[in-house]
C-alpha positions, 0 to 999 in steps of 0.5 A: 740356782740363781744368785742375785746381788742387790745393791749397797746393802750388799745382799745376796740372795740364792734361789732354787729353781722351787723359787724358794730362798736359801742362804745363811746369816753372816756372822762377822765382826761388825767391821767386816760387815761395814760397807764404804765406811758406812755403819749401816750398810752391811753384808748380810745373808739369810739362814732358812728359818728366815725364809719361806717359799716364793722368794719371799722372806720372813723375819730377816728385815727385823733382825736387820733392824737390831743389827743396824740399831746396835751400831749406835749404842751409847751414842746419839745419831738423831742430834736431837735433845729430847724425846727422840726414841721415834726419831731413832726408829725412823732412822734405823727403818730408813737405813734398812729400807723401810719408810718408818712413820716419819713423825717424832711421836712414838705412839705413831708406831701403833698404826706401823706395819701389822699387829702381832701378839707375840712379838719376835725379835726385831718386832717394834714395841710402843710402851706408855710412859708418863707424859707420852710413849716410848718405842723400841725393837724388841729383842727378847725377854728378860726375867719376865719383862720385855727387853728393847733396844731403843733411842733415848734410853737414858739419853742414848741408844741403849738396851732396857727391860720394861714391864709388859703392863706398859705395852700399848702395841706390838707391831710387825713391820 
């Protein structure tokens, strides 16, 4: 077995000789996972259900995105006053080591990652709304509606449900 620690995120991966990744997702109070006072820097390990052979993982970054987004519930970390859902997505994507779109447009996420038809937790959902769009992370289904965590949901980071009829696209980062 080989152990690898990666930078600020406190990521530790244990790989078997066959190069498949094996670990378990740490479930600890948020305060136990925060590093150096930065709520976006957390200690994570991975579960076998989030792994595949050759050392590549699936699902892990998406669930990490939800974990980081949850830390901002009830607040507005972007400092923007209006139309900041894409700003929030870019902030979270950057915190977990992905680029985001760099755009303030929610619809810019329609070209991000790859399209999927069956969203999994942490996938990105782009919605239509009067006068524009909305974007957030898919958390699951609730009463037949899509449950998202997103920025600018009632002027704060929040969790809401939306009808499937508003979906413009599901994207997997």
